[in-house]
C-alpha positions as CSV (number, residue, x, y, z in Angstrom):
1,M,6.9,-44.5,4.7
2,R,7.2,-46.5,2.0
3,I,6.6,-44.9,-1.1
4,L,4.9,-47.1,-3.6
5,L,6.1,-47.0,-7.4
6,P,2.6,-45.7,-8.7
7,A,3.1,-42.6,-6.4
8,L,6.6,-42.3,-7.8
9,L,5.5,-42.4,-11.6
10,A,2.7,-39.8,-10.9
11,L,5.4,-37.5,-9.9
12,P,6.4,-35.6,-12.5
13,L,3.1,-34.6,-13.1
14,L,2.9,-33.4,-9.0
15,L,6.2,-31.7,-9.4
16,A,5.0,-29.8,-12.6
17,L,1.7,-28.9,-10.8
18,G,3.7,-28.1,-7.8
19,G,6.7,-26.4,-9.1
20,C,5.2,-23.6,-10.9
21,G,4.4,-22.6,-7.2
22,G,2.5,-20.4,-6.2
23,A,0.8,-20.3,-3.8
24,D,6.4,-13.1,5.8
25,D,10.2,-3.6,12.1
26,A,6.7,-2.4,11.7
27,A,8.3,1.3,11.9
28,G,7.9,3.3,8.7
29,G,9.8,2.8,5.7
30,D,12.5,4.5,3.3
31,A,10.5,6.4,0.9
32,N,13.0,6.0,-1.8
33,V,13.5,2.2,-1.4
34,A,10.5,1.7,-4.4
35,N,13.4,3.6,-6.6
36,A,16.3,1.5,-5.1
37,P,19.0,0.9,-8.1
38,M,19.4,-2.7,-9.4
39,D,22.4,-3.7,-11.5
40,E,21.9,-5.0,-14.7
41,G,22.0,-8.9,-13.5
42,T,19.1,-7.9,-11.1
43,E,17.0,-6.3,-13.9
44,A,17.9,-9.5,-16.5
45,A,17.2,-12.0,-13.9
46,A,13.6,-10.8,-13.2
47,G,12.9,-9.3,-16.9
48,A,11.7,-12.4,-18.1
49,D,8.8,-12.4,-15.5
50,T,7.7,-8.7,-15.7
51,P,4.5,-8.1,-17.3
52,A,4.9,-5.6,-20.0
53,A,3.5,-1.9,-19.6
54,E,-0.2,-1.7,-19.1
55,D,-2.4,0.0,-21.3
56,N,-3.2,3.1,-19.2
57,G,0.6,4.0,-19.9
58,L,2.3,2.9,-16.4
59,P,5.6,1.8,-16.3
60,P,5.9,-1.9,-15.7
61,P,5.9,-3.2,-11.8
62,L,9.6,-3.2,-10.0
63,A,11.3,-6.5,-10.5
64,L,12.2,-7.5,-6.6
65,A,15.6,-6.9,-5.8
66,P,17.4,-7.0,-2.3
67,A,17.1,-3.4,-1.8
68,H,12.9,-4.5,-1.0
69,L,13.4,-7.1,1.3
70,D,13.5,-4.2,4.6
71,A,10.5,-3.5,3.1
72,L,8.5,-6.1,2.9
73,V,9.3,-7.3,6.2
74,R,7.9,-3.7,7.2
75,G,4.8,-4.6,5.2
76,I,4.2,-7.9,6.1
77,T,4.6,-7.1,9.8
78,A,2.4,-4.0,9.6
79,E,-0.4,-6.5,7.9
80,N,0.4,-9.5,10.6
81,A,-0.4,-6.9,13.0
82,Q,-3.6,-5.6,11.8
83,L,-4.9,-9.3,11.6
84,E,-3.9,-10.2,15.2
85,R,-5.9,-6.9,16.3
86,A,-8.8,-8.1,13.6
87,V,-8.8,-11.5,15.5
88,R,-8.8,-10.0,18.8
89,E,-11.4,-8.0,18.2
90,L,-13.6,-10.9,16.1
91,E,-13.0,-12.9,19.4
92,A,-14.7,-10.2,21.8
93,A,-17.5,-9.8,19.4
94,D,-20.9,-9.4,20.5
95,G,-23.3,-10.5,17.9
96,D,-23.4,-9.5,13.9
97,T,-23.0,-6.2,13.9
98,E,-19.7,-6.2,16.0
99,T,-18.4,-9.1,13.9
100,L,-19.4,-6.9,10.4
101,A,-17.5,-4.1,11.7
102,A,-13.9,-6.5,12.8
103,L,-14.8,-7.9,9.4
104,M,-14.7,-4.4,7.8
105,G,-11.6,-3.4,8.8
106,I,-9.5,-6.3,7.4
107,G,-10.6,-6.5,3.5
108,I,-8.0,-7.0,1.2
109,E,-7.6,-3.2,0.3
110,S,-7.2,-2.3,4.0
111,L,-4.5,-4.4,4.2
112,D,-2.6,-3.8,1.7
113,D,-2.8,-0.2,2.2
114,H,-1.3,-1.1,5.9
115,G,1.1,-3.0,4.3
116,T,2.2,-0.1,1.8
117,A,2.3,2.4,4.5
118,A,4.6,0.5,6.4
119,S,7.0,-0.7,3.7
120,G,7.3,3.2,2.0
121,L,7.2,1.3,-1.5
122,D,4.2,2.6,-4.1
123,A,0.7,1.3,-3.6
124,R,0.9,-0.4,-7.0
125,D,4.7,-1.6,-6.4
126,Y,4.3,-3.6,-2.2
127,P,1.3,-6.0,-3.5
128,F,3.7,-6.9,-6.6
129,L,6.3,-7.5,-4.7
130,R,5.0,-9.2,-1.8
131,N,3.6,-12.0,-4.1
132,A,6.4,-12.3,-6.0
133,L,8.5,-13.3,-2.6
134,Y,5.7,-15.5,-1.7
135,E,5.5,-17.2,-5.2
136,H,9.5,-17.5,-4.3
137,L,8.4,-19.6,-1.2
138,D,5.7,-21.3,-2.1
139,Q,8.4,-22.7,-4.8
140,L,10.8,-23.4,-2.2
141,D,8.3,-25.3,0.1
142,T,7.4,-27.5,-3.2
143,R,11.3,-28.1,-3.7
144,N,12.1,-28.8,-0.1
145,A,9.1,-31.2,0.7
146,L,9.4,-33.2,-2.4
147,Q,13.4,-33.8,-1.5
148,A,12.2,-34.6,1.9
149,H,9.7,-37.1,0.3
150,Y,11.6,-39.0,-2.1
151,R,15.9,-38.5,-1.0
152,D,15.7,-41.6,0.7
153,I,12.8,-44.3,-0.5
154,D,11.9,-47.2,0.9
155,T,12.2,-50.5,-1.2
156,T,11.8,-53.3,1.7
157,G,9.5,-56.2,0.2
158,L,9.9,-54.6,-3.4
159,D,11.6,-57.6,-5.6
160,E,14.8,-56.1,-6.8
161,A,13.5,-55.0,-10.5
162,T,10.1,-53.1,-9.0
163,A,12.8,-51.6,-5.9
164,A,15.5,-50.5,-9.1
165,E,12.7,-48.7,-11.0
166,A,11.5,-47.1,-8.0
167,R,15.1,-45.7,-7.3
168,R,15.6,-44.5,-10.5
169,V,12.1,-42.8,-10.5
170,A,12.6,-41.1,-7.4
171,A,16.1,-39.7,-8.9
172,E,14.8,-38.5,-11.3
173,V,12.2,-36.9,-9.7
174,L,15.1,-35.1,-7.1
175,A,17.5,-34.5,-10.2
176,A,14.3,-32.4,-11.7
177,T,12.8,-30.7,-9.2
178,P,13.6,-26.4,-10.0
179,D,15.7,-24.7,-7.7
180,P,14.0,-21.4,-7.1
181,Y,16.9,-19.7,-6.5
182,A,18.6,-21.1,-10.0
183,D,17.6,-18.1,-12.0
184,L,17.9,-14.9,-9.6
185,D,20.3,-12.8,-9.9
186,P,23.3,-13.8,-7.3
187,A,22.7,-10.7,-5.2
188,L,19.0,-11.3,-4.7
189,A,19.6,-15.4,-4.2
190,D,22.1,-14.4,-1.6
191,A,19.7,-11.7,-0.2
192,L,16.5,-14.1,0.0
193,R,18.7,-17.8,1.7
194,Q,20.3,-15.2,3.9
195,R,16.6,-14.3,5.4
196,E,15.0,-17.3,4.2
197,G,14.1,-18.2,7.9
198,E,12.9,-14.7,8.7
199,L,10.6,-14.2,5.7
200,T,9.1,-17.6,5.9
201,A,7.9,-17.3,9.2
202,L,6.4,-13.9,8.4
203,R,4.8,-15.3,5.3
204,D,3.2,-18.4,7.5
205,A,2.3,-16.3,10.0
206,N,0.2,-14.1,7.4
207,A,-1.2,-17.3,6.4
208,R,-2.3,-18.8,9.6
209,L,-4.0,-15.2,10.7
210,L,-5.8,-15.1,7.3
211,M,-7.1,-18.9,8.0
212,K,-8.1,-17.8,12.0
213,V,-9.8,-14.7,10.4
214,A,-11.8,-16.9,7.9
215,E,-13.0,-19.1,10.8
216,S,-14.1,-16.8,13.0
């Protein structure tokens, strides 16, 4: 696919917008996972993005750590199971009353409750950690898409000066694309890399099911 020079020149703006990102066992979780210790590096890596304590005196939410990934998998799996049941009920609904009843069971609070219960995390920490995970995956999607699109540009038919400029801009875009793993604690980055496919599949299934519900 040919990439025109104007599109290349506009890429730094797209990168700035997209790279900011943001935007997947159902058995009961270990209730102590929310208190899993994090080493100093993990705390430091996430500390810059962790909100300050709220005015009500609650401590700041937990920072994402390797110990939370199993809990998040359980929670998102439970959310997806609830959404799958809702889709089946919506598809079988006969009339507005049954449709409304099915929709009432899949509100945001209901999904968070299912995810929290399955994860074993605190009700305040589960959605925060899930969203932090999704943000990382969204940033990863943006980076992968940009790199796939601009790694091999087609300059066929362009004069040499224009082709050289297109290659230069593409190289700059690729070099400037932020690596979502770069600023993470090494242990967290390694854990996320190892489970990237599993976590992405759960996130994608969650988004797909939410879309099916919306279309119903």
